[in-house]
C-alpha positions in Angstrom: -34.0 54.5 -2.0 -31.4 53.7 0.7 -27.8 53.9 -0.5 -27.2 50.6 1.3 -28.9 47.5 -0.3 -30.9 45.4 2.1 -29.2 42.4 0.5 -26.0 42.3 -1.5 -24.6 39.0 -2.9 -21.5 38.7 -5.0 -19.3 35.9 -6.3 -21.3 33.2 -4.6 -20.3 29.6 -5.2 -21.9 26.5 -3.7 -21.5 22.8 -4.4 -23.3 19.9 -2.7 -21.9 16.6 -1.3 -20.5 14.6 -4.2 -19.1 17.7 -5.8 -22.0 18.8 -7.9 -21.8 22.5 -8.5 -25.1 24.3 -7.9 -23.9 27.8 -8.9 -20.8 29.9 -9.2 -20.3 33.6 -9.4 -23.8 34.3 -8.4 -24.7 38.0 -7.8 -27.8 39.6 -6.5 -28.7 43.1 -5.1 -32.1 43.8 -3.5 -32.9 47.3 -2.2 -35.4 48.4 0.5 -39.0 48.1 -0.7 -38.1 45.8 -3.6 -39.5 42.3 -4.1 -37.5 39.7 -6.1 -38.8 36.3 -7.1 -36.3 33.5 -7.7 -37.5 30.6 -9.9 -35.9 27.6 -11.4 -36.2 23.8 -11.8 -36.3 21.5 -8.8 -32.9 20.7 -7.5 -31.2 23.7 -9.0 -30.5 25.2 -5.5 -33.3 27.7 -4.8 -33.8 26.7 -1.2 -30.1 26.3 -0.7 -29.6 29.9 -1.9 -32.3 31.0 0.6 -30.5 29.1 3.4 -27.2 30.8 2.4 -28.7 34.2 2.6 -30.3 33.4 5.9 -26.9 32.3 7.3 -28.2 28.8 7.9 -25.7 27.3 5.4 -22.2 28.4 4.4 -21.1 29.1 0.8 -17.9 27.7 -0.7 -16.9 31.2 -1.8 -18.4 34.7 -2.2 -19.9 37.4 -0.1 -23.4 38.0 1.4 -24.2 41.3 3.1 -27.5 42.0 4.8 -28.1 45.6 5.7 -24.4 46.2 5.4 -23.4 43.3 7.7 -21.1 40.6 6.1 -22.2 37.1 6.9 -18.8 35.6 6.2 -17.2 37.8 8.9 -19.6 36.7 11.5 -19.6 33.9 14.1 -22.5 31.5 14.5 -23.8 33.5 17.4 -23.6 36.8 15.4 -25.4 35.2 12.4 -28.1 34.1 14.9 -28.5 37.6 16.1 -28.6 38.9 12.5 -31.4 36.5 11.7 -33.3 37.5 14.8 -33.0 41.3 14.3 -32.7 41.8 10.5 -34.6 39.0 8.7 -38.3 38.0 8.6 -39.4 34.6 7.4 -42.5 33.4 5.7 -42.7 29.6 5.1 -44.9 27.4 3.0 -45.9 25.4 6.2 -46.7 28.6 8.2 -44.9 27.4 11.4 -47.5 29.0 13.6 -47.3 27.7 17.2 -50.6 26.1 18.1 -50.5 26.8 21.8 -50.0 30.5 21.4 -52.6 33.1 20.5 -52.4 34.9 17.2 -51.0 38.0 18.9 -48.4 35.9 20.8 -47.4 34.2 17.6 -47.0 37.5 15.7 -45.1 39.1 18.6 -42.5 36.3 18.9 -39.6 38.1 17.1 -40.0 41.1 19.3 -40.0 39.0 22.5 -37.1 36.9 21.3 -35.0 40.1 20.7 -35.7 41.3 24.3 -38.5 43.7 23.5 -41.2 44.3 26.1 -44.2 42.0 26.1 -46.7 44.9 26.1 -45.0 46.6 23.2 -44.8 43.4 21.2 -48.4 42.5 21.7 -49.6 46.0 20.9 -47.6 46.0 17.6 -48.9 42.5 16.9 -52.5 43.6 17.3 -51.9 46.5 14.9 -50.3 44.3 12.3 -52.9 41.6 12.6 -55.5 44.3 11.9 -53.4 45.4 8.9 -53.5 41.9 7.5 -57.3 41.6 7.9 -57.4 39.8 11.3 -58.7 42.7 13.4 -60.3 41.4 16.6 -58.7 38.0 16.3 -55.6 38.6 18.4 -56.8 36.3 21.2 -57.8 33.5 18.8 -55.8 30.3 18.4 -54.4 28.8 15.2 -56.9 25.9 15.3 -59.6 28.4 14.6 -58.0 29.7 11.4 -58.0 28.7 7.7 -54.7 28.2 5.9 -55.0 31.7 4.3 -55.5 33.2 7.7 -52.5 31.4 9.2 -50.3 32.7 6.4 -51.6 36.2 7.2 -50.4 35.7 10.8 -47.0 34.6 9.4 -46.8 37.8 7.4 -47.5 39.9 10.5 -44.8 37.9 12.4 -42.3 38.4 9.6 -42.8 42.2 9.6 -43.2 42.9 13.3 -39.6 43.6 14.1 -39.2 45.9 11.1 -36.6 43.6 9.3 -34.4 44.8 6.5 -35.0 41.6 4.6 -37.9 39.1 4.3 -37.2 35.6 3.0 -40.2 33.6 1.7 -40.1 30.0 0.6 -43.1 29.0 -1.5 -45.3 31.1 0.7 -48.6 30.1 -0.9 -47.8 26.5 -1.7 -50.4 25.2 0.7 -53.2 27.6 -0.1 -56.1 27.4 -2.5 -56.0 29.8 -5.5 -58.4 32.4 -4.0 -56.6 32.5 -0.6 -53.2 32.6 -2.4 -54.2 35.6 -4.4 -55.3 37.5 -1.3 -52.2 36.6 0.7 -49.9 37.6 -2.2 -51.5 41.0 -2.6 -51.3 41.5 1.1 -47.7 40.3 1.3 -46.6 42.7 -1.4 -48.5 45.7 0.0 -47.3 45.2 3.6 -43.7 44.5 2.5 -43.5 47.6 0.4 -45.2 49.7 3.1 -42.6 48.6 5.6 -39.8 49.4 3.2 -38.5 45.8 3.6 -36.7 44.0 0.8 -38.1 40.5 0.0 -36.7 37.4 -1.8 -39.4 34.9 -2.7 -38.4 31.4 -3.9 -41.3 30.0 -5.9 -42.3 27.7 -8.8 -45.5 29.7 -9.3 -46.0 32.3 -12.1 -48.8 33.8 -9.9 -46.4 34.4 -7.1 -43.7 35.8 -9.4 -46.2 38.3 -10.8 -46.2 40.3 -7.6 -42.4 40.8 -7.7 -40.5 43.8 -9.2 -38.1 41.3 -10.8 -38.3 37.6 -11.6 -35.0 35.8 -11.8 -34.2 32.2 -12.9 -31.5 30.4 -10.9 -29.1 28.4 -13.1 -25.6 26.9 -12.7 -24.3 30.1 -14.2 -26.1 32.3 -11.6 -29.3 34.3 -11.8 -30.7 35.5 -15.1 -33.6 37.8 -15.7 -36.7 35.8 -16.5 -37.5 36.0 -20.2 -34.0 36.6 -21.4 
């Protein structure tokens, strides 16, 4: 494994308007190729933690490093570049653009980072094939099932070889059979790419694909079952 964690969080503190403390002293390390599930009750701050890691929100205190880069030392523009270059996202609602083909959707991170269109589309076609959508590069999202759209989202999250993938309830809109297939695929492709992944979920089924399952509490993250 790499000596540098893909994600390193220490001493993280976050409160919400009104002064309610979500967590304090939170620590988390995720290494390349490792998948960590974060669980917990509604309102405990799981999505807030994901937003902090993504640099979309700012902690009250503490340190977040992604691939060695310290978010707290970065400007807004630098955090935007870090998200673009080092983080892949898989959302519950897919966020697949309806007017683009599957290949164009999957290639977006490459194109946004200044990569060539031909290179991006070539890698998109290869990744779409890897997630079971070979020959569908020219199709449009309206032609896909929910499970197929989430496969496109996985390809898009991996295409720029990010150090870290953040997933927020990635199978929440899928039927159980599709969810099972997508989860297996997500875990396989993430590990093959040597990306680290943090999955926020309520689902035991989703947590089962992770190397570790942690529960978020006001005292920080605790190993599930302890």
